[in-house]
C-alpha positions in Angstrom: -15.3 293.2 -50.3 -15.0 290.1 -48.3 -16.8 287.3 -50.1 -16.0 284.9 -47.4 -16.5 281.2 -48.3 -18.6 279.0 -46.0 -16.9 277.3 -43.1 -15.8 274.5 -45.4 -16.5 277.9 -45.6 -13.3 283.5 -49.4 -3.0 284.2 -63.1 6.0 285.0 -68.3 9.1 283.8 -69.7 12.9 284.2 -70.1 15.3 283.2 -72.8 15.6 279.6 -73.9 18.8 277.8 -73.1 20.3 274.5 -74.3 19.9 271.3 -72.3 17.0 269.7 -70.5 16.5 272.4 -67.8 14.5 274.6 -70.1 12.2 273.4 -72.8 10.5 276.7 -73.9 8.9 279.8 -72.6 6.5 277.9 -70.4 9.3 276.4 -68.4 11.9 279.2 -68.6 13.6 279.9 -65.3 12.2 276.7 -63.6 14.5 273.8 -62.7 13.7 270.2 -63.4 12.9 269.7 -59.8 10.5 272.6 -59.7 8.7 271.3 -62.8 8.5 267.9 -61.3 7.0 269.2 -58.1 4.4 271.3 -60.0 3.5 268.3 -62.1 3.1 266.0 -59.1 1.1 268.7 -57.3 -1.3 268.9 -60.2 -1.5 265.1 -60.3 -2.4 265.0 -56.5 -5.1 267.6 -57.0 -6.5 265.7 -60.0 -6.8 262.5 -57.9 -8.3 264.5 -55.1 -11.0 265.9 -57.4 -11.7 262.4 -58.6 -12.3 261.4 -55.0 -14.5 264.4 -54.5 -16.7 263.2 -57.3 -16.9 259.7 -55.8 -17.1 260.4 -52.1 -17.6 264.1 -51.5 -15.3 266.4 -49.6 -16.0 264.6 -46.3 -14.5 261.4 -47.7 -11.3 263.0 -49.0 -8.3 261.3 -47.5 -4.6 262.0 -48.0 -3.8 258.3 -47.5 -6.3 257.3 -50.1 -4.9 259.8 -52.6 -1.3 258.6 -51.9 -2.4 255.0 -52.3 -4.1 255.7 -55.7 -0.9 257.5 -56.9 1.4 254.8 -55.6 3.1 257.3 -53.3 4.1 256.9 -49.7 1.8 259.0 -47.5 4.9 260.6 -46.0 5.9 261.9 -49.4 2.5 263.4 -50.1 2.6 265.3 -46.8 5.6 267.2 -48.2 3.1 268.7 -50.7 0.1 269.0 -48.6 0.7 268.7 -44.8 -2.9 268.0 -44.0 -6.2 267.2 -45.6 -7.3 270.8 -44.9 -4.3 272.1 -46.9 -5.4 269.9 -49.8 -9.0 271.1 -49.5 -7.9 274.7 -49.4 -5.9 274.2 -52.6 -8.9 272.6 -54.3 -11.2 275.4 -53.1 -8.9 278.1 -54.4 -8.5 276.4 -57.7 -12.3 276.1 -58.0 -13.0 279.7 -57.1 -10.4 280.8 -59.6 -11.8 278.6 -62.3 -15.3 279.9 -61.8 -14.0 283.5 -61.5 -12.1 283.2 -64.7 -15.1 281.8 -66.6 -17.3 284.6 -65.3 -14.8 287.3 -66.1 -14.3 285.9 -69.6 -18.0 285.9 -70.2 -18.2 289.6 -69.2 -15.3 290.5 -71.5 -16.9 288.7 -74.4 -19.7 291.3 -74.5 -18.1 293.8 -76.9 -20.5 296.7 -76.1 -19.5 297.6 -72.5 -22.6 299.8 -72.3 -24.9 296.8 -72.8 -25.1 296.3 -69.0 -28.1 294.0 -69.1 -26.4 291.8 -71.7 -23.2 291.7 -69.5 -25.3 290.8 -66.5 -26.9 288.0 -68.4 -23.5 286.7 -69.6 -22.1 286.7 -66.1 -25.1 284.9 -64.6 -25.1 282.3 -67.4 -21.4 281.6 -66.9 -22.0 280.7 -63.3 -24.7 278.2 -64.3 -22.7 276.7 -67.1 -19.6 276.3 -64.9 -21.6 274.7 -62.1 -23.3 272.2 -64.6 -19.9 271.2 -65.9 -18.2 270.9 -62.5 -20.9 269.9 -60.1 -18.7 268.4 -57.4 -16.4 271.4 -57.4 -19.5 273.7 -57.2 -20.7 271.6 -54.2 -17.3 272.0 -52.6 -17.7 275.7 -52.7 -21.4 276.2 -52.1 -22.7 272.9 -50.7 -22.7 271.5 -47.2 -19.8 272.6 -45.0 -17.1 270.0 -44.4 -17.1 269.3 -40.6 -14.1 270.8 -38.9 -12.8 272.7 -41.9 -12.4 276.5 -41.6 -11.5 278.2 -44.8 -8.3 280.4 -44.4 -7.9 284.0 -45.5 -6.2 282.8 -48.7 -9.6 281.8 -50.1 -11.2 285.2 -49.7 -9.7 286.8 -52.8 -10.6 283.9 -55.2 -14.1 283.8 -53.6 -14.6 287.5 -54.3 -14.1 287.2 -58.1 -17.7 286.4 -59.0 -19.4 289.0 -56.7 -16.9 291.6 -57.9 -17.9 290.7 -61.5 -21.6 291.0 -60.7 -21.1 294.3 -58.8 -18.8 295.5 -61.5 -21.6 295.5 -64.1 -23.8 297.4 -61.7 -21.0 299.9 -60.9 -20.4 300.5 -64.6 -24.1 301.1 -65.2 -24.2 303.6 -62.3 -21.0 305.4 -63.5 -22.5 305.7 -67.0 -25.7 307.3 -65.6 -27.8 304.3 -66.6 -29.1 303.6 -63.0 -31.4 305.6 -60.8 -31.3 305.6 -57.0 -34.1 303.3 -55.9 -34.6 305.3 -52.8 -35.0 302.2 -50.6 -35.3 302.7 -46.8 -32.8 300.4 -45.2 -32.3 299.3 -41.6 -29.2 300.9 -39.9 -27.3 297.6 -39.9 -27.9 297.2 -43.6 -26.8 300.7 -44.3 -23.5 300.0 -42.5 -23.0 296.8 -44.5 -23.8 298.5 -47.8 -21.3 301.3 -46.9 -18.6 298.6 -46.4 -19.3 297.2 -49.8 -19.2 300.5 -51.6 -15.9 301.2 -49.9 -14.5 297.9 -51.1 -15.8 298.7 -54.6 -14.3 302.2 -54.4 -17.6 303.7 -55.5 -18.9 305.3 -52.3 -21.6 307.2 -54.1 -23.3 304.0 -55.3 -26.7 304.1 -53.7 -27.0 301.7 -50.8 -30.4 300.5 -52.0 -28.7 299.4 -55.3 -26.0 297.6 -53.3 -28.6 295.7 -51.4 -30.6 294.9 -54.5 -27.5 293.6 -56.1 -26.8 291.5 -53.0 -30.3 290.0 -53.3 -29.6 289.1 -56.9 -26.2 287.6 -56.1 -27.6 285.3 -53.5 -30.7 284.5 -55.7 -28.4 283.5 -58.5 -26.4 281.0 -56.4 -29.5 279.7 -54.7 -31.2 279.1 -58.0 -28.1 277.4 -59.5 -27.8 275.2 -56.4 -31.5 274.2 -56.5 -31.2 273.2 -60.1 -27.9 271.4 -59.6 -28.9 269.4 -56.6 -32.3 268.3 -57.9 -34.6 270.6 -55.9 -36.5 271.7 -58.9 -37.4 268.2 -60.1 -41.1 267.9 -61.0 -41.6 271.7 -60.8 -39.3 274.0 -62.8 -37.1 271.4 -64.3 -35.7 271.7 -67.0 -34.9 275.1 -65.7 -33.7 276.9 -68.8 -36.8 279.2 -69.1 -37.0 279.7 -65.4 -33.3 280.7 -65.2 -33.6 283.1 -68.1 -36.7 284.7 -66.7 -35.1 285.1 -63.2 -31.9 286.6 -64.6 -34.0 289.2 -66.4 -36.1 289.8 -63.2 -33.0 290.3 -61.2 -31.6 292.8 -63.7 -34.9 294.7 -63.5 -34.8 294.7 -59.7 -31.4 296.3 -59.8 -32.6 298.8 -62.4 -30.3 297.8 -65.3 -31.6 299.4 -68.5 -33.0 297.5 -71.4 -30.5 296.3 -74.0 -29.4 298.6 -76.8 -30.8 297.6 -80.2 -27.5 295.8 -81.2 -26.9 294.0 -78.0 -27.0 290.1 -77.8 -30.6 288.9 -77.5 -31.7 287.1 -74.3 -31.9 283.3 -74.6 -35.1 282.0 -75.9 
């Protein structure tokens, strides 16, 4: 499934040897030059994220990053040939960080048959990650950066969250816990749902369920964005109760069954 990001926008070790070239499993097989390059790459990205928090993606500048790090700009270009290359690296890192958080939240639900509890965990992980990294969330789901077109390398990382959401639904369907909603869909929507079921490798998943999950997926990110960017101020803010209620409503729309008796309770 192509979870294409917007036009700004889509994780081992050998034997240890003596000497400075290898200092343990983490660095086995890597030369000192490779380690130095990896460390400087990470430092460049840390400074770029700091600039994102101060100025936003549109204000990101390779020259400013090199200046803050005390590097010649020509040296930085050997790591990131253009601003867009640096943006792409930050976008991929952010999508992977969000995807890892969501996947870990799903795995943490011990009862794999507690589909609604898993849905709740995945949705909550998206909100928690966004609250902790608002500028990175904005980079992924905020206003597009003029002139930037996300390359194909971002598609896989971008797909991790929707695959986690759809994964819960597919597991519920496979377990016989979902009924076909029988929704009448426009032909174009039928074709789009068929593409998604093909990507999920579950072609028998009802297209109505696919579309309802798509509604919930977009609702989740719209709700998180509204809260994060202050659009709920004076109405549904603080949004804890609203978020919890909406997550349950989305699960009901999809048809996820009620929690088994020993499943984690919904947040108060």
